[in-house]
N, C-alpha and C positions, 0 to 999 in steps of 0.2 A: 178413703185413704188419700193423702196428698200424693201427687204424682209429678215427676219431672222427667222429661225426655231430653237428652243432650245428643244432638247430631252434629258431628264435626266432619265437614266435607272432605272426601279424598284422603282418609286416614288409613294407612297401611297397617295391617296386623303385626308385621314384624318390627314396627316402631312403637309397640306397646309392650312394656316390660312384663305385663301379665302373661304374655305369650312367649317371650324370649328368655325370661328369667334374668334379664339384664345383660345377656351375652352380646358381644359385638355382632353387628349385622352379618358379617361374612361367616359367622359360626352358626347361623340359624338355617334358613332353607332357601333363600333367594340366590340366584346366580348373578354375578356382576355387582354384588353388594360391597359397600365400603367396610372398612375394618374398625369403625368406631362404634361406641356404645351411645345410644340415644337415651338420655335420662328422662324418664317419665314417672317421677315419684307420685304424682297425684292420680294418674291412671292406676298406679299400683295400689294407692290408698283405696280406690274403688274395689279392686280385685280382692284385697285383704278383707274388706268389709262385706263384699257381695259374692255373687256367683258368676264365674267366668264360663262363657259358652264357647266350646271348641269348634262347633259346626254351624256357624252363622254364615249365611250366604246372601248376596244381593239378589234382587228380583229384576225389576225393570231398571235399565240404565239409559243415559247417564243421570245427571243431577236431578232435574225436575221429574222425570219418570219415576225415579226412586221415591221422591216425595209424594207423588200421587199414590204410590203403593201404600205409604204410611197413612195418608189422609183418607183413603177409601177402603183399605183392607182388601184390595183387589190388584192383581198384576196388570199394569197398564200395557206392557209390551206385547201382550197377546192381541190387542185390538187397535192400538195406535201408538204414536210416539209422543214427543214432547207436547203437552197441552195443558189447558186450564182445568180447574174444577168445573163440573157441570151440575145442574140442579139434582139429577137422579143419583149423584154420587153419595149423598148422605154423609158429607165430609165430617171427619172426626171432631174438629172444634165445635161444629154446630150440634153434633150429637151430645157433646159434653155440656155446652152452654146454651143451647136453644137458639131461637131466632136472634139475629144480631140487632144491636142498637135498642134493646129493651131495658126497662128499669131493672137494676140489679136486685132490688128488693123483690120485684115480681118474679124475676128469674129464680131466686132462691126459693120462693114460695111454691114454684112449680117443680121443684126438685132438681133444677139444673145446678151446675158447678162453675165457679169462676175459672176462666182460662186466660192465659197470657202468652203471647209470642214475643220473644226477644231474638232479633236476628240482624245480621248484616248482609244476608243473602239476597241480593237485589233481583235475582231471577224471579223471586216470589211476587214482584211487582211488574216485571218486564212484559212487554207485548209478546204474546205467545204462551204465557202462563198467567201471571199477573193478578190472580185473585185469591191466593192462598191465605191471606191474612184476615179475610172478611168474616169468618165464623167465630173468631176469638172475642172474648169479652173486652180485651185490650191488646194492643200491640205496640212494640217499640222497634223502630227501624233505624239501625245504625248506618249512616250513609257513607258512601265514598269509595267502596272497594270495587275492584275489577272494572267493568264497563259501566258502572252506575252513572246515569246522566244527572249529575248533581250540580257541581259548580261550573259556572260559565264565565267567570270574571275574565276580562281582557288581559292577556299576557303577551309580551313581546316574544319574538322567536328566541329560543334559547334561554328564556327566563326561568324555566322550571326543568328539573332533572328528569329525563325520560330516556331509557335506552334507545338508541337510534333506530333499531329495527321495529320498534313499537310505535313510532311517531305517527304512522298512518294505520295503526291497528286499534281495536277497541280498548286495549290496555293503556293507550294514551290518556284516556279519561281518568284512569286510576292514578297515574303519576301527576296529572294536573290537579286532581282532587287533593292528593296528599300534600302537594305544595301549597295550595290555597288554604288547607286546614292547618298548615304549619306543623306538620307531624315531625316530632323530634325525639321525645323520650318514648320508652317502651309502652307506657300507658296510652300513647296516642295511636297505637296500632289497632286495627279493627278487632282482632280477637280479644284484646284487653278490654275494649269498650263493651263488647257483647257480654262478657262474663261480669264486668263491673255493673252493667245495667241489670243483669239478672240477679246479681247479689243484692243490689239495692231494692229490687222488687221483692225479694224474699224478706228483707227487713221490714218492708211496709205491709206485707200481705200474709205473713206466716200465721196470723191469728185466725184466718179462715179455717173452718173445720175441714174443708176439702178444697183443693184447687188442682188445676192442670197447667204446669209451666212447660212450654216447649221452647228450647234453646237451639237455634239453628245457626251454627257458627261456620262461616264460609272457609276460613283457613282450617287445615293446611293446604287447601286448594290453591293453585296459583292465582294471582301473581306471586312469584317467588322472590319476595323482597323483604325478608325479616330484618329486625334490628341488627346492625353490624356486630354488636357485642355478642349476640347469639350465634351469628354466622361464624365468628372467629373460634367458637368451640370446636368447629369441624374443619374450618378453612382459615388458618391463621392470617392469611393476607387480607381477609375481609373482602371489601369491594374493590380492591386494587387488582383489577382484571380488565381484559379488553372489554370495551363497552358492549359489544354484541353478546358477550357471555351473560350479562345481567338480564337479558331478555328471557332467560329460563329455557324451558324445553318446548318443542312442538310435538304434535301427536303423530310421530312418524318414527321409523327405525333410526337408530343412532347413525348407522352408516349412511343412510339417505340424507340425513341432516349434516353430515360431514363433521361431526363433533370429534375432537381429539379426546384422549383419555382424561386429561386434566379438566377439560370442559365438562365432561360427564360427571367427574367427581365433584366439581363445583356445583352443578345442578343438584346432585345428591346432598351436598352440604346445605344448600338453600332450603331444600325440602325438610331435612332433619331439623334445621333451626326453626322453621315454621311449626313443626310438631312441638318442639320445646316451648315455643311461645304459647301455644294453645294449652299445654300442660301446666305451665306456670299460672295462668289466669284461671284455669279450671280449679286450681288449688284455692283461689280466693273464694270461689263459690262453696267448696267443700268446707272451708273454715267457717263460713256463715252457717252452714248446716250444723256444724259442731256447736257453734255459739248459741244457735236457736233451738237446739235439741230436736232437729227435724228428722233425724234418722229413726226416731221412735215411732213415727207415724207417716213415713214417706217412702214411696217406691221410686227408685231412680233407675232409668235405662240409659246406658251410654253406648253409642255405636256410631256408624258412619253410613254413607250411601253406597260407597264403593271404594276400592283402592286405586292404585295407579302403577303403571310400569315404571321402574326406577333402575333400569339396567337389565331387568329380567327379559329374556327372549330377545335381547339386543334392542330394546325399545325404551323410550321415555314417554310419559303421559299415558292417557287412557284411550279408549276406543281402539281403532286400528285393526284389531284381530279378535280372536276368541277371548272370552272373559276368563282367562287363566287365573290361577290362584292369586296372583298379585293384584288383580282387579276384583275378583268375585268373592274371595274368602275374607270375611269381615271380623273386626274386633267387636265384641258384644259382652257387656258386663251389666248385671242387674243387682241392685241393692234393695233388699226387702227388710222391713223392720225386724222380722223374726226368723225367716227361713234362709237357708243356703249360705250362711256366712262362711267365707273362705273356701267355698266348694267349687267344683267344676261340673259341667254338664256336657254330655255328648249328643244330646238330641239335636235334630236339625231345626234351626229357626231362621226366619226371614223377616224382612221389614214389614210385610203385610201383617205380621203378628202383633205389631205395636197397637194397631187399631182395636182389636178385641181386648188386649191386655189393659190398655188405658181405661177403656169403658168399664171393664170389670173392677179395676182398682178404685175408680172414683164412684162406683155404684150406679152407673147408668146402663140401661138395657141396650142390647144389640138391635139394630134395625132388622125387622122380620120380613121385609119385602124384597130382599136381594141376596144373592149368594155371595158370601164372603170367602176369601181364600186364606185368611189368617186364622190362627188359633190362639186362645188365651194361654199365656205362659205362666200365670200364677200357680197352677197345679204343678208345673215342672219345678218351680222353686221349692215347693213343699215336699215333693216326692221325686227323688232322683230317677225313678223308673217310669214316670208318667210319659205317655207317648205324645209326639207332635205330628210328624209326617214321615213317610219312608224316603222321600226324595225332595231335594231342593231343585227348583226350576228357575232359570233366569235368562235374560237376553236383552238385546236392544232391538226395538221393533224393526222387522224386515231383514235382520241379519241372522247370524247363527243362533242356535238355542242350546242352552247348557242344562244338563241334568246330572245330579250326583247323589249317591247314597252315603257319602262321607268317605268312602274309599275309592271306588271307581268314579270317574267323571267323564262324561260324554259332551263334546261340543259338536252338535249336529249342524252341518252346513246345508244351505238350501240347494235345490237342483239348479242347473245351469241358468235357466231363464228367471228363476226366483218368482214364479207365478203359480197360482193367482195370489194376490195380496190386496186386502182392503183396509182402509182407514175408517174405523167406526167412530161416528160423531161428525157434527157439522164443521167444527173448527178446523182451520187450515194448519199446515205445518209452517210455523213462522220462525222457527229458530234454526233447525238443522236443514241445510240446503240439499241433503242427499235424497230427499223425497220429492217426487212430482205427483201431485194429487189431481185426479179427474173430477168430474161433476158429481155433486151430491145427489143421491137418489132417494133421500128421506131416511136412510139408515147409515150409509157409508159412502166412501169415495174409493174408486180404484187407484192403486198406487204403482208408480214406477219408481224403483229404488236403485241406487248405485250398485254396480256389480259386486259380487262377493267371490273371490277366487282363492279362499283359504280352505284346504281340504278338511273333511270331518276328522275329529281328533279324539282319541281315547287315552286316558292316563290312569295309572294306579297310584293314587296319592300316598299310599303307605310306603312305597318304595321310591317315589318320584314326586315329592310334595310340590315342587315348583312346575311340574308338568312339562318337562323338557323333552320327553320321549313320546312320540305318537305310536301307540300300540294298536291302532285301528286295524292294520293289516295282519298283525301277529296274534290278535285275540278275537277271532270272529265270534266266538260264543258270547263273550262279555259284550261285544259291540251289539250283537243281536238282542241280548237281554236288556241292555239299557235303551236301545231304540224302541223295543216293545214297551218298556216302562214309560218312556217319553210319550208314546202314543196314548197309553192309558191315562197318564197324568193330564195330558191336554183334554182328553174326554172328561175326566173327572172335574176339571176346572171350567168346563163349558166353553173352551176356546173355539173360535170360528173354525169350521171344518177345513177351510182352505189353508190354514197353517200347517196341517198335517200333509196336505198335498204338496205344498211348496218345499217342504223339508224332505219329501220323498219317502215318507214312512207310512203312508196310508191314505 
């Protein structure tokens, strides 16, 4: 079966009409939400044709750890933080397509399947991760977004438009690139280019009996600089705002950043416009699938790596605190040629499930020499009662850890000194500065990590979907139940024993 995975970075579930029914955001579940409707007709097309999963959760966060979950079928955050693929990982593209740089004729004779990556996500190439493209039969890298070290042409001071607060930040590169690439019309934005390239690939490659197309679209992740026409759907003044407002949000509480209510609403409008941009160009891909009759023999998975705070809990951006609903609860839609059309599923699914599901769909075997954490979701599409797992587990390496059964959710904080903690693998932490790594002993490195001062949190999502009330002190039995379940889950996953010690649960 042909297989397409679409990953849109930092996509909130309440910005997808499949989950909101097209209601205004402030009538859904998030607090601090704006009163506008975010139109996503093409995400709705997927939901109408496919199966909407209500209990999809992130695993490892943020961006690249989530991708390593997808590429390896294992939770990265249990053993290390942001890092590259390593030889023992048996990464997904290589399992689909075999050793890289081989004859495509020989590859087909050996039972492998053509694979293609289309992305603008420059972290896939960046120092500290940097090798996620290597297993694909082919890849297309759309250049220029965020801190991509792309264009270096000489420019005089003030010659290109960049919000003043970003002139000495990595996003300066983004605005420099945008200027030098002469970005003007909507089709010049990165999301448009990604889906256009993927659409063109389908037109050239749909004759393959099997293929695996992986589309990794960086938006709606910041930088928050959508076309002004789309911004005016939510903020009629467009970019007629103080220059510093255009810098978007930081990963801190709103009060600490000193944002007024209008600036918060402007940031929310920027994000909503980014989502609309993604949806519009997703529609071009879906049009191609209609034209080429690909729905008859193609599995499509649409999801994200994580969400983001957008006023929830008095915050903007991701990281910062526990992975509450705004960050951890994901949109997830699957379209199968024959099963689950227009249906919903309540089973718990996670990004590690993409690995075995893709291999199953393209007819490739699972590696037998390592423990996988993911499960094949094709039986769930065929049978609404097929099991997956009792709990979702997630976290950022060295921070709090989250466990949920879909109703109750536990965010377990580490003990005061957050010890012991080890980083498994030789590679250093080159992206996030919160980790200080010691000497490598052949297996791991000891880790010193930034302090964590947020208390353990328990919520009942049936009555408090945005997790605004901490019930840890009021529901000791539920707290104990989930802590025991977390302990058992870590053991079942083969997590390092010191993770249980540093969390104070065993």
